[in-house]
LUMMARVO-732140 format. One line per 3 residues: number of its first residue (from 1); their letters; for each residue x, y, z of C-alpha. Coordinates in steps of 0.1 Angstrom, whole numbers, plus 5000, padded with zeros to 4 digits. Layout:
N
NUM = a = X,Y,Z | ... .
***
This chain:
263
1 = xxx = 2491,7955,0634 | 2472,7955,0598 | 2442,7949,0617 .
4 = xxx = 2449,7975,0643 | 2447,8000,0613 | 2419,7986,0596 .
7 = xxx = 2396,7992,0628 | 2408,8024,0629 | 2401,8034,0586 .
10 = xxx = 2366,8014,0594 | 2358,8036,0624 | 2365,8070,0605 .
13 = xxx = 2349,8057,0575 | 2314,8050,0596 | 2315,8084,0615 .
16 = xxx = 2317,8100,0580 | 2348,8117,0588 | 2363,8120,0554 .
19 = xxx = 2387,8147,0561 | 2403,8127,0589 | 2399,8096,0570 .
22 = xxx = 2422,8113,0544 | 2448,8127,0566 | 2448,8091,0583 .
25 = xxx = 2453,8074,0548 | 2480,8100,0537 | 2500,8089,0571 .
28 = xxx = 2496,8051,0560 | 2511,8059,0528 | 2534,8078,0544 .
31 = xxx = 2545,8049,0571 | 2546,8023,0544 | 2568,8043,0521 .
34 = xxx = 2591,8051,0551 | 2594,8011,0558 | 2601,8005,0522 .
37 = xxx = 2631,8029,0523 | 2641,8018,0556 | 2647,7980,0537 .
40 = xxx = 2663,7994,0508 | 2688,8010,0527 | 2694,7980,0547 .
43 = xxx = 2698,7958,0516 | 2721,7987,0503 | 2742,7984,0535 .
46 = xxx = 2744,7945,0534 | 2750,7946,0499 | 2778,7973,0504 .
49 = xxx = 2791,7952,0535 | 2794,7923,0514 | 2811,7943,0485 .
52 = xxx = 2841,7956,0511 | 2847,7918,0526 | 2850,7908,0486 .
55 = xxx = 2874,7937,0482 | 2894,7928,0506 | 2897,7893,0496 .
58 = xxx = 2910,7909,0468 | 2936,7931,0482 | 2951,7905,0499 .
61 = xxx = 2953,7886,0464 | 2965,7914,0448 | 2993,7915,0475 .
64 = xxx = 3007,7885,0470 | 3005,7883,0432 | 3026,7914,0427 .
67 = xxx = 3050,7907,0455 | 3059,7874,0431 | 3056,7898,0402 .
70 = xxx = 3085,7923,0417 | 3103,7897,0432 | 3109,7878,0395 .
73 = xxx = 3108,7914,0379 | 3135,7923,0400 | 3154,7884,0391 .
76 = xxx = 3151,7897,0350 | 3170,7929,0357 | 3197,7915,0380 .
79 = xxx = 3203,7886,0353 | 3204,7916,0326 | 3228,7938,0346 .
82 = xxx = 3247,7903,0351 | 3247,7903,0309 | 3261,7934,0309 .
85 = xxx = 3286,7930,0329 | 3300,7901,0310 | 3298,7925,0276 .
88 = xxx = 3320,7941,0292 | 3343,7914,0299 | 3344,7904,0263 .
91 = xxx = 3350,7941,0253 | 3379,7942,0279 | 3391,7909,0265 .
94 = xxx = 3389,7921,0226 | 3409,7954,0233 | 3436,7940,0253 .
97 = xxx = 3439,7900,0243 | 3470,7898,0268 | 3442,7898,0301 .
100 = xxx = 3419,7870,0283 | 3410,7845,0306 | 3394,7812,0290 .
103 = xxx = 3370,7805,0321 | 3359,7843,0324 | 3354,7843,0287 .
106 = xxx = 3328,7812,0286 | 3312,7826,0313 | 3304,7856,0300 .
109 = xxx = 3291,7847,0267 | 3266,7823,0284 | 3254,7853,0304 .
112 = xxx = 3247,7867,0274 | 3232,7835,0259 | 3204,7832,0285 .
115 = xxx = 3174,7855,0273 | 3153,7869,0306 | 3115,7869,0302 .
118 = xxx = 3093,7885,0327 | 3061,7868,0330 | 3039,7881,0355 .
121 = xxx = 3007,7864,0376 | 2978,7869,0348 | 2949,7877,0373 .
124 = xxx = 2911,7878,0368 | 2907,7913,0382 | 2918,7933,0353 .
127 = xxx = 2889,7939,0326 | 2863,7925,0351 | 2832,7934,0375 .
130 = xxx = 2855,7928,0404 | 2877,7954,0394 | 2848,7978,0403 .
133 = xxx = 2850,7964,0440 | 2885,7983,0444 | 2875,8017,0457 .
136 = xxx = 2913,8033,0454 | 2908,8048,0419 | 2948,8054,0420 .
139 = xxx = 2949,8016,0420 | 2924,8011,0399 | 2938,8032,0371 .
142 = xxx = 2973,8014,0380 | 2962,7984,0376 | 2944,7993,0346 .
145 = xxx = 2972,8006,0327 | 2993,7970,0341 | 2994,7950,0313 .
148 = xxx = 3006,7982,0284 | 3030,7985,0305 | 3043,7950,0306 .
151 = xxx = 3037,7948,0271 | 3063,7976,0269 | 3093,7956,0288 .
154 = xxx = 3080,7923,0268 | 3087,7937,0235 | 3122,7949,0243 .
157 = xxx = 3125,7913,0255 | 3110,7897,0222 | 3138,7918,0204 .
160 = xxx = 3165,7904,0223 | 3153,7867,0218 | 3152,7877,0184 .
163 = xxx = 3193,7891,0186 | 3204,7856,0208 | 3190,7838,0185 .
166 = xxx = 3200,7850,0154 | 3235,7860,0165 | 3245,7852,0196 .
169 = xxx = 3241,7812,0200 | 3250,7812,0158 | 3287,7831,0167 .
172 = xxx = 3289,7808,0199 | 3286,7778,0178 | 3305,7793,0150 .
175 = xxx = 3341,7798,0171 | 3342,7760,0179 | 3337,7772,0220 .
178 = xxx = 3307,7755,0223 | 3315,7719,0239 | 3337,7738,0262 .
181 = xxx = 3312,7766,0270 | 3288,7743,0279 | 3311,7719,0302 .
184 = xxx = 3327,7752,0317 | 3294,7760,0329 | 3279,7725,0341 .
187 = xxx = 3312,7708,0356 | 3317,7723,0391 | 3276,7724,0398 .
190 = xxx = 3251,7752,0380 | 3219,7770,0389 | 3204,7793,0372 .
193 = xxx = 3189,7825,0390 | 3157,7818,0370 | 3151,7784,0384 .
196 = xxx = 3121,7771,0405 | 3139,7757,0431 | 3171,7784,0441 .
199 = xxx = 3189,7758,0463 | 3194,7730,0436 | 3225,7725,0416 .
202 = xxx = 3231,7704,0390 | 3264,7689,0378 | 3278,7672,0350 .
205 = xxx = 3303,7667,0326 | 3307,7673,0290 | 3346,7669,0288 .
208 = xxx = 3360,7698,0269 | 3370,7698,0232 | 3400,7679,0222 .
211 = xxx = 3408,7697,0192 | 3430,7735,0198 | 3408,7771,0202 .
214 = xxx = 3425,7797,0183 | 3415,7824,0204 | 3436,7849,0192 .
217 = xxx = 3414,7843,0159 | 3384,7847,0176 | 3390,7878,0193 .
220 = xxx = 3400,7895,0161 | 3366,7886,0145 | 3345,7917,0147 .
223 = xxx = 3315,7901,0161 | 3335,7895,0191 | 3332,7934,0199 .
226 = xxx = 3298,7944,0181 | 3276,7918,0193 | 3282,7924,0232 .
229 = xxx = 3278,7956,0226 | 3249,7953,0209 | 3239,7932,0239 .
232 = xxx = 3246,7963,0268 | 3222,7986,0246 | 3193,7957,0244 .
235 = xxx = 3198,7953,0287 | 3197,7985,0293 | 3167,7997,0275 .
238 = xxx = 3149,7965,0288 | 3162,7979,0323 | 3147,8015,0318 .
241 = xxx = 3115,8002,0314 | 3119,7978,0336 | 3127,8001,0363 .
244 = xxx = 3097,8021,0356 | 3075,7989,0361 | 3094,7981,0393 .
247 = xxx = 3081,8016,0406 | 3042,8010,0395 | 3045,7978,0411 .
250 = xxx = 3062,7994,0445 | 3032,8021,0443 | 3004,7998,0440 .
253 = xxx = 3015,7973,0473 | 3018,8010,0490 | 2984,8013,0478 .
256 = xxx = 2973,7976,0485 | 2992,7978,0522 | 2973,8008,0531 .
259 = xxx = 2940,7995,0521 | 2940,7964,0537 | 2920,7965,0567 .
262 = xx = 2940,7943,0595 | 2912,7939,0617 .
***
């Protein structure tokens, strides 16, 4: 092909047909430009195709991660709701000592002594060039805001952790009920809600205390109602933030599912 164009160029020059040669040269330049543009277009198309393939892999990864995050978050919400219910039971014992039940008392304080903490999967997409591969702008916005919204929930959790360590654990130990409480939890087998293996159940005995516990005096302690009341507020605030975060995850998963190509 190159030899063919050279022969035409030599023929036109030998015939001294400058105007025709000029038109030919312009045409040759035009063809070269068209070839370059076509090559660039093919290259862009190929790079775009690679980007879409990588985007699909990222979306599938995000789907797995946020499904796991959603399951964990709902687990923490459940744990807090259980602690709120336990707090109400403890308050009912303070208000109505005649309905006091020792096992329920122990179980309720155990639920308050647990501090649910949301620890989502940390992916390698947010804050990197990979985020630019995602075409859905709404999803990009939600992913970009994810860390700051998780922080809002974790701040609430940290407040309860401090409260738990300073007051709840100390009250349980100071009341002299700790041994009986722990024995009550484990004696018939216990599997934490947050256990990695949900089917596991550990059973052992600490054996109850031989001392007589003065429950009437314990229930008369003002902290027996002030601490459960505060626990309710802490957990309610954390659940309000968690509910918002849960909606964010659901929204992200809906977008991700709509963007994943099932070819």
